[in-house]
C-alpha atoms as an extended CHARMM CRD file, in Angstrom:
* protein
*
        56  EXT
         1         1  MET       CA           -108.8250000000      -78.8360000000      113.8510000000  PROA      1               0.0000000000
         2         2  LYS       CA           -105.1370000000      -79.7040000000      113.5610000000  PROA      2               0.0000000000
         3         3  THR       CA           -105.9610000000      -82.1790000000      110.8060000000  PROA      3               0.0000000000
         4         4  VAL       CA           -107.7690000000      -79.5120000000      108.7600000000  PROA      4               0.0000000000
         5         5  LEU       CA           -104.8650000000      -77.0820000000      109.1380000000  PROA      5               0.0000000000
         6         6  LEU       CA           -102.3910000000      -79.8190000000      108.2450000000  PROA      6               0.0000000000
         7         7  LEU       CA           -104.3340000000      -80.6950000000      105.0890000000  PROA      7               0.0000000000
         8         8  LYS       CA           -104.5550000000      -77.0090000000      104.2060000000  PROA      8               0.0000000000
         9         9  ASN       CA           -100.7840000000      -76.6060000000      104.5420000000  PROA      9               0.0000000000
        10        10  ILE       CA           -100.1050000000      -79.7380000000      102.4810000000  PROA      10              0.0000000000
        11        11  TYR       CA           -102.4470000000      -78.4590000000       99.7570000000  PROA      11              0.0000000000
        12        12  LEU       CA           -100.8550000000      -75.0090000000       99.6970000000  PROA      12              0.0000000000
        13        13  GLU       CA            -97.3120000000      -76.3960000000       99.5740000000  PROA      13              0.0000000000
        14        14  GLY       CA            -98.2100000000      -78.8780000000       96.8470000000  PROA      14              0.0000000000
        15        15  PHE       CA            -99.6800000000      -76.2620000000       94.5170000000  PROA      15              0.0000000000
        16        16  LYS       CA            -97.4940000000      -73.2750000000       95.3990000000  PROA      16              0.0000000000
        17        17  ASN       CA            -95.1860000000      -73.3850000000       92.3730000000  PROA      17              0.0000000000
        18        18  ILE       CA            -97.4470000000      -75.0110000000       89.8100000000  PROA      18              0.0000000000
        19        19  GLY       CA            -98.6580000000      -71.6080000000       88.5750000000  PROA      19              0.0000000000
        20        20  ASN       CA            -95.1330000000      -70.4250000000       87.8550000000  PROA      20              0.0000000000
        21        21  TYR       CA            -94.3360000000      -73.6900000000       86.0700000000  PROA      21              0.0000000000
        22        22  ILE       CA            -97.4140000000      -73.4660000000       83.8380000000  PROA      22              0.0000000000
        23        23  VAL       CA            -96.8980000000      -69.7740000000       83.0480000000  PROA      23              0.0000000000
        24        24  ARG       CA            -93.2070000000      -70.2560000000       82.3170000000  PROA      24              0.0000000000
        25        25  ASN       CA            -93.8600000000      -73.1510000000       79.9280000000  PROA      25              0.0000000000
        26        26  TYR       CA            -96.7810000000      -71.3490000000       78.2910000000  PROA      26              0.0000000000
        27        27  PHE       CA            -94.6170000000      -68.3460000000       77.4790000000  PROA      27              0.0000000000
        28        28  ARG       CA            -91.8050000000      -70.5880000000       76.2470000000  PROA      28              0.0000000000
        29        29  VAL       CA            -94.1740000000      -72.3430000000       73.8210000000  PROA      29              0.0000000000
        30        30  PHE       CA            -95.7200000000      -69.0140000000       72.7960000000  PROA      30              0.0000000000
        31        31  ALA       CA            -92.2860000000      -67.5210000000       72.0800000000  PROA      31              0.0000000000
        32        32  TRP       CA            -91.3090000000      -70.4550000000       69.8390000000  PROA      32              0.0000000000
        33        33  PHE       CA            -94.6660000000      -70.3310000000       68.0640000000  PROA      33              0.0000000000
        34        34  THR       CA            -94.2450000000      -66.5970000000       67.4450000000  PROA      34              0.0000000000
        35        35  LEU       CA            -90.7200000000      -67.1030000000       66.0960000000  PROA      35              0.0000000000
        36        36  ILE       CA            -91.8860000000      -69.8490000000       63.7300000000  PROA      36              0.0000000000
        37        37  MET       CA            -94.8200000000      -67.7450000000       62.4910000000  PROA      37              0.0000000000
        38        38  PHE       CA            -92.5030000000      -64.7800000000       61.9020000000  PROA      38              0.0000000000
        39        39  ALA       CA            -90.1720000000      -67.0110000000       59.8840000000  PROA      39              0.0000000000
        40        40  VAL       CA            -93.1160000000      -68.2280000000       57.7670000000  PROA      40              0.0000000000
        41        41  VAL       CA            -94.2520000000      -64.6550000000       57.0800000000  PROA      41              0.0000000000
        42        42  THR       CA            -90.7130000000      -63.5650000000       56.2200000000  PROA      42              0.0000000000
        43        43  TYR       CA            -90.3170000000      -66.5060000000       53.8490000000  PROA      43              0.0000000000
        44        44  ALA       CA            -93.6470000000      -65.7680000000       52.1500000000  PROA      44              0.0000000000
        45        45  PHE       CA            -92.7760000000      -62.0930000000       51.7310000000  PROA      45              0.0000000000
        46        46  LEU       CA            -89.3200000000      -62.7950000000       50.3070000000  PROA      46              0.0000000000
        47        47  PHE       CA            -90.7410000000      -65.4430000000       47.9840000000  PROA      47              0.0000000000
        48        48  ARG       CA            -93.2100000000      -62.8900000000       46.6060000000  PROA      48              0.0000000000
        49        49  VAL       CA            -90.5100000000      -60.2370000000       46.2280000000  PROA      49              0.0000000000
        50        50  PHE       CA            -88.1030000000      -62.5110000000       44.3720000000  PROA      50              0.0000000000
        51        51  THR       CA            -90.7710000000      -63.9960000000       42.0700000000  PROA      51              0.0000000000
        52        52  GLY       CA            -91.9210000000      -60.5960000000       40.8550000000  PROA      52              0.0000000000
        53        53  PHE       CA            -95.2540000000      -60.2140000000       42.6570000000  PROA      53              0.0000000000
        54        54  ALA       CA            -96.8480000000      -56.8230000000       41.9510000000  PROA      54              0.0000000000
        55        55  PHE       CA            -97.6800000000      -55.1180000000       45.2580000000  PROA      55              0.0000000000
        56        56  ASP       CA           -100.3800000000      -52.8120000000       43.8870000000  PROA      56              0.0000000000
């Protein structure tokens, strides 16, 4: 029984912080992706404004 509890504790300690690491990196990548997409949209809009696109 001690062996099972020991393995359980090792498993819990090993994977305790992996969720925070994955979530933190996911949001970091998502934030950069969002910033890049916003820059692309802003560029496309300004390009259309300065080239005389009719927004009708």
